[in-house]
MIRORO-29578 format. One line per 3 residues: for each residue x, y, z of N, C-alpha, C, O, CB. Coordinates in steps of 0.05 Angstrom, whole numbers, padded with zeros to 5 digits. Glycine has a CB too. Layout:
BEGIN
X/Y/Z/X/Y/Z/X/Y/Z/X/Y/Z/X/Y/Z ~ ... .
// end
This chain:
BEGIN
00008/-00020/00000/00006/-00001/00002/00023/00018/00015/00038/00019/00034/-00010/-00003/00007 ~ 00010/00040/-00016/00031/00079/-00020/00017/00081/00005/00003/00066/00018/00020/00113/-00053 ~ 00030/00112/00011/00033/00125/00038/00042/00154/00023/00065/00160/00018/00059/00108/00062 .
00023/00169/00018/00031/00195/00016/00020/00210/00035/-00002/00207/00046/00026/00206/-00008 ~ 00046/00236/00042/00058/00260/00055/00044/00289/00039/00044/00296/00016/00093/00259/00051 ~ 00037/00297/00059/00025/00322/00045/00044/00343/00067/00057/00330/00084/-00017/00325/00047 .
00047/00369/00069/00068/00389/00076/00082/00372/00100/00073/00362/00120/00054/00421/00087 ~ 00115/00374/00087/00130/00356/00086/00142/00384/00107/00146/00406/00097/00142/00340/00055 ~ 00147/00380/00131/00162/00407/00140/00198/00406/00142/00209/00388/00155/00150/00415/00173 .
00214/00429/00127/00243/00427/00132/00251/00442/00153/00268/00460/00151/00258/00435/00110 ~ 00239/00435/00179/00260/00458/00201/00253/00481/00197/00234/00489/00183/00295/00461/00197 ~ 00273/00498/00213/00296/00480/00229/00281/00481/00255/00292/00491/00275/00331/00493/00230 .
00262/00474/00255/00243/00457/00284/00245/00423/00260/00260/00414/00243/00190/00478/00291 ~ 00212/00410/00279/00216/00393/00281/00212/00375/00240/00193/00377/00224/00199/00390/00308 ~ 00236/00359/00238/00220/00356/00197/00205/00335/00192/00216/00313/00189/00243/00350/00169 .
00186/00337/00191/00148/00310/00199/00134/00320/00179/00132/00343/00171/00121/00314/00236 ~ 00124/00298/00172/00098/00313/00158/00077/00324/00173/00079/00323/00197/00085/00297/00142 ~ 00053/00338/00163/00045/00353/00166/00014/00329/00167/00002/00328/00189/00055/00378/00148 .
00005/00316/00149/-00008/00287/00136/-00004/00281/00124/00000/00288/00101/-00026/00280/00129 ~ -00004/00251/00148/00000/00219/00132/-00021/00207/00112/-00043/00212/00121/00000/00196/00156 ~ -00023/00192/00089/-00036/00182/00085/-00040/00154/00074/-00038/00151/00050/-00041/00194/00078 .
-00046/00131/00093/-00037/00102/00082/-00070/00089/00070/-00088/00098/00084/-00020/00080/00113 ~ -00077/00077/00056/-00099/00062/00054/-00118/00086/00050/-00122/00105/00034/-00105/00042/00078 ~ -00128/00077/00072/-00159/00099/00073/-00155/00123/00092/-00169/00142/00096/-00192/00082/00087 .
-00129/00116/00106/-00132/00125/00141/-00116/00151/00124/-00103/00154/00103/-00110/00102/00177 ~ -00128/00173/00151/-00108/00195/00148/-00111/00200/00174/-00130/00199/00190/-00112/00220/00128 ~ -00079/00208/00177/-00072/00212/00207/-00054/00237/00206/-00034/00235/00192/-00056/00186/00221 .
-00060/00266/00223/-00049/00294/00222/-00037/00285/00241/-00043/00265/00255/-00066/00322/00224 ~ -00008/00305/00243/00008/00304/00269/-00011/00325/00278/-00032/00333/00267/00043/00312/00271 ~ 00001/00331/00300/-00008/00351/00330/00002/00379/00320/00024/00389/00318/00010/00342/00366 .
-00026/00386/00315/-00022/00428/00306/-00033/00438/00330/-00049/00429/00348/-00046/00447/00273 ~ -00015/00466/00324/-00019/00489/00339/-00019/00514/00319/-00009/00514/00296/00002/00490/00362 ~ -00031/00535/00332/-00033/00558/00323/-00024/00579/00311/-00019/00594/00329/-00036/00563/00332 .
-00020/00590/00293/-00001/00595/00278/-00003/00626/00298/00019/00637/00303/-00007/00591/00242 ~ -00032/00641/00310/-00035/00664/00314/-00032/00650/00345/-00051/00640/00357/-00061/00683/00301 ~ -00007/00653/00355/-00001/00656/00398/-00011/00677/00403/-00001/00683/00425/00033/00661/00414 .
-00023/00691/00398/-00029/00718/00421/-00063/00718/00418/-00078/00731/00434/-00011/00755/00409 ~ -00071/00706/00400/-00093/00681/00410/-00109/00676/00439/-00092/00668/00455/-00077/00656/00409 ~ -00127/00677/00448/-00140/00662/00468/-00145/00644/00462/-00149/00639/00438/-00159/00668/00477 .
-00148/00621/00486/-00149/00593/00472/-00175/00593/00466/-00183/00571/00472/-00142/00568/00489 ~ -00193/00607/00456/-00224/00605/00438/-00203/00615/00414/-00202/00597/00397/-00258/00632/00449 ~ -00196/00626/00411/-00183/00640/00376/-00156/00604/00370/-00156/00587/00352/-00151/00692/00385 .
-00143/00607/00390/-00125/00581/00385/-00131/00565/00371/-00123/00562/00348/-00118/00567/00402 ~ -00156/00543/00389/-00181/00518/00382/-00190/00529/00353/-00191/00514/00333/-00214/00516/00407 ~ -00194/00545/00352/-00221/00555/00325/-00191/00552/00305/-00191/00530/00293/-00244/00601/00327 .
-00168/00567/00299/-00143/00566/00276/-00139/00543/00281/-00134/00533/00259/-00116/00584/00277 ~ -00137/00530/00293/-00121/00490/00288/-00152/00477/00281/-00149/00458/00267/-00101/00467/00331 ~ -00176/00482/00286/-00195/00469/00276/-00191/00475/00251/-00186/00456/00236/-00219/00473/00285 .
-00193/00503/00239/-00190/00518/00205/-00174/00494/00197/-00180/00481/00177/-00169/00555/00198 ~ -00152/00488/00213/-00122/00480/00190/-00131/00446/00187/-00134/00434/00166/-00078/00486/00209 ~ -00135/00434/00214/-00164/00409/00213/-00171/00401/00180/-00161/00387/00163/-00200/00426/00228 .
-00189/00416/00181/-00210/00419/00171/-00203/00421/00129/-00218/00417/00110/-00222/00446/00190 ~ -00180/00428/00128/-00161/00446/00113/-00142/00418/00104/-00143/00410/00081/-00143/00474/00135 ~ -00128/00406/00120/-00115/00382/00112/-00133/00357/00101/-00129/00343/00081/-00101/00375/00135 .
-00153/00356/00122/-00169/00331/00122/-00190/00336/00084/-00197/00317/00070/-00194/00332/00160 ~ -00194/00356/00080/-00206/00364/00056/-00181/00359/00034/-00186/00346/00014/-00218/00395/00059 ~ -00146/00373/00037/-00134/00355/00014/-00122/00324/00012/-00103/00316/-00001/-00114/00369/00005 .
-00140/00311/00032/-00137/00286/00046/-00150/00268/00026/-00142/00248/00016/-00151/00286/00077 ~ -00171/00280/00024/-00199/00285/00013/-00222/00261/00024/-00234/00242/00014/-00196/00284/-00021 ~ -00218/00278/00059/-00241/00268/00070/-00243/00293/00092/-00230/00313/00097/-00238/00234/00081 .
-00268/00280/00104/-00285/00311/00130/-00278/00301/00154/-00270/00278/00159/-00328/00317/00134 ~ -00284/00330/00176/-00289/00312/00201/-00319/00295/00211/-00326/00285/00232/-00282/00331/00222 ~ -00331/00298/00186/-00346/00268/00193/-00331/00241/00187/-00340/00219/00179/-00371/00265/00175 .
-00313/00247/00193/-00303/00215/00176/-00277/00209/00211/-00264/00188/00215/-00274/00223/00125 ~ -00278/00229/00226/-00259/00226/00245/-00254/00211/00268/-00267/00215/00289/-00256/00243/00250 ~ -00230/00189/00264/-00247/00162/00285/-00231/00174/00314/-00246/00168/00333/-00234/00116/00275 .
-00201/00193/00329/-00183/00196/00348/-00180/00217/00344/-00175/00227/00323/-00164/00182/00350 ~ -00184/00232/00375/-00171/00258/00371/-00162/00260/00402/-00169/00248/00422/-00192/00283/00359 ~ -00143/00282/00397/-00124/00284/00417/-00109/00301/00426/-00084/00303/00425/-00112/00273/00414 .
-00127/00315/00438/-00125/00347/00447/-00105/00355/00483/-00108/00344/00505/-00165/00358/00451 ~ -00085/00377/00475/-00078/00375/00490/-00071/00403/00499/-00066/00419/00481/-00064/00357/00488 ~ -00072/00411/00529/-00087/00443/00543/-00062/00455/00557/-00053/00441/00575/-00117/00437/00573 .
-00049/00480/00552/-00032/00480/00581/-00046/00482/00605/-00040/00474/00628/-00013/00503/00583 ~ -00069/00497/00595/-00079/00501/00625/-00103/00494/00622/-00119/00509/00610/-00078/00528/00638 ~ -00112/00465/00635/-00143/00453/00655/-00166/00470/00657/-00189/00462/00653/-00139/00449/00689 .
-00158/00497/00665/-00176/00518/00667/-00196/00529/00640/-00218/00537/00636/-00158/00538/00676 ~ -00165/00520/00622/-00187/00538/00592/-00204/00507/00577/-00204/00506/00553/-00156/00560/00555 ~ -00217/00485/00594/-00224/00469/00585/-00251/00470/00583/-00264/00453/00572/-00215/00453/00593 .
-00264/00499/00598/-00290/00495/00585/-00299/00514/00562/-00319/00511/00548/-00310/00498/00606 ~ -00274/00541/00557/-00278/00555/00531/-00256/00544/00507/-00259/00556/00485/-00273/00588/00537 ~ -00234/00519/00508/-00236/00505/00482/-00238/00494/00486/-00218/00481/00490/-00226/00502/00464 .
-00275/00477/00493/-00293/00458/00493/-00312/00464/00476/-00324/00453/00458/-00301/00451/00515 ~ -00313/00494/00491/-00339/00515/00477/-00340/00507/00446/-00358/00501/00432/-00333/00553/00479 ~ -00313/00511/00442/-00311/00512/00412/-00300/00493/00390/-00297/00496/00366/-00298/00531/00407 .
-00296/00471/00410/-00295/00442/00400/-00326/00426/00404/-00324/00403/00414/-00269/00425/00420 ~ -00350/00434/00398/-00372/00428/00402/-00382/00439/00387/-00399/00429/00372/-00381/00430/00421 ~ -00373/00471/00386/-00378/00473/00362/-00377/00467/00334/-00394/00467/00316/-00374/00483/00362 .
-00346/00459/00332/-00344/00455/00307/-00353/00418/00301/-00365/00416/00280/-00310/00465/00299 ~ -00352/00396/00311/-00345/00375/00321/-00378/00359/00305/-00401/00367/00307/-00337/00377/00359 ~ -00369/00338/00292/-00398/00327/00273/-00418/00314/00296/-00411/00291/00303/-00389/00297/00246 .
-00439/00325/00310/-00453/00309/00343/-00453/00289/00339/-00449/00271/00355/-00484/00314/00356 ~ -00460/00283/00303/-00460/00262/00291/-00455/00228/00287/-00464/00205/00289/-00455/00269/00284 ~ -00431/00246/00279/-00387/00234/00285/-00369/00230/00300/-00347/00220/00294/-00367/00247/00279 .
-00379/00239/00334/-00365/00236/00340/-00332/00227/00344/-00339/00203/00344/-00377/00236/00343 ~ -00306/00225/00347/-00287/00216/00346/-00283/00217/00375/-00289/00237/00389/-00269/00227/00328 ~ -00273/00192/00386/-00260/00181/00416/-00247/00193/00409/-00237/00191/00387/-00251/00155/00429 .
-00242/00218/00435/-00235/00224/00439/-00220/00236/00474/-00237/00236/00492/-00243/00226/00422 ~ -00191/00246/00481/-00176/00249/00503/-00164/00275/00497/-00155/00279/00474/-00158/00228/00508 ~ -00162/00299/00522/-00159/00312/00531/-00142/00315/00559/-00153/00317/00581/-00176/00317/00527 .
-00119/00315/00557/-00096/00316/00580/-00082/00340/00586/-00078/00352/00565/-00075/00298/00576 ~ -00074/00351/00605/-00058/00374/00611/-00025/00363/00603/-00017/00340/00608/-00063/00384/00647 ~ -00011/00382/00590/00009/00383/00582/00029/00414/00589/00024/00438/00590/00002/00376/00558 .
00046/00403/00592/00066/00429/00590/00069/00442/00560/00047/00453/00562/00098/00419/00599 ~ 00075/00448/00540/00079/00463/00512/00097/00458/00502/00110/00452/00522/00079/00489/00509 ~ 00115/00455/00477/00145/00464/00470/00143/00501/00477/00160/00510/00492/00153/00455/00428 .
00128/00514/00468/00127/00547/00473/00098/00550/00498/00080/00537/00507/00118/00568/00436 ~ 00113/00582/00501/00098/00578/00531/00071/00604/00517/00053/00611/00532/00124/00592/00571 ~ 00072/00610/00501/00048/00622/00487/00035/00606/00469/00021/00618/00452/00054/00644/00473 .
00036/00576/00468/00017/00546/00457/-00004/00548/00478/00004/00541/00500/00035/00510/00460 ~ -00023/00553/00478/-00048/00539/00493/-00063/00514/00498/-00072/00502/00517/-00063/00547/00487 ~ -00064/00510/00460/-00073/00484/00457/-00056/00467/00424/-00045/00475/00403/-00111/00487/00457 .
-00066/00440/00439/-00047/00432/00417/-00073/00409/00405/-00089/00403/00423/-00009/00418/00429 ~ -00077/00394/00375/-00095/00372/00380/-00086/00363/00345/-00083/00375/00324/-00134/00382/00392 ~ -00085/00336/00353/-00081/00311/00328/-00112/00303/00327/-00132/00309/00340/-00055/00279/00337 .
-00104/00284/00307/-00139/00280/00293/-00126/00255/00276/-00105/00253/00264/-00159/00313/00267 ~ -00141/00241/00280/-00139/00211/00257/-00172/00217/00242/-00194/00224/00249/-00138/00168/00282 ~ -00154/00209/00215/-00197/00202/00201/-00194/00179/00178/-00174/00165/00173/-00218/00240/00176 .
-00215/00179/00167/-00207/00149/00150/-00222/00164/00120/-00232/00186/00121/-00229/00110/00166 ~ -00222/00153/00101/-00234/00164/00084/-00255/00157/00073/-00265/00171/00055/-00222/00167/00072 .
// end
């Protein structure tokens, strides 16, 4: 089975693929917001928009999500982040999801999200 990679980074940060497609499976890397001056709602919305874009490039959409992992810098932001997530996620096809508190790579990153989908 072939492997397709979308948006391979070259550095100076980590070298990785933003999206990997293997058969009917679509794997997205952990995504953070580019606008790190935004609050957790703004960062979450930007990430979800990016997820929509990568899923579309891979030939799928959020209704085909299987799993989602979310990392929050501070769990006090859970309700705010979750309000954006709940407005975005397909309520008829929600993925299995985990959300944990984590130390982020940079202090202004408030949330990171990683998803897996099927075509």
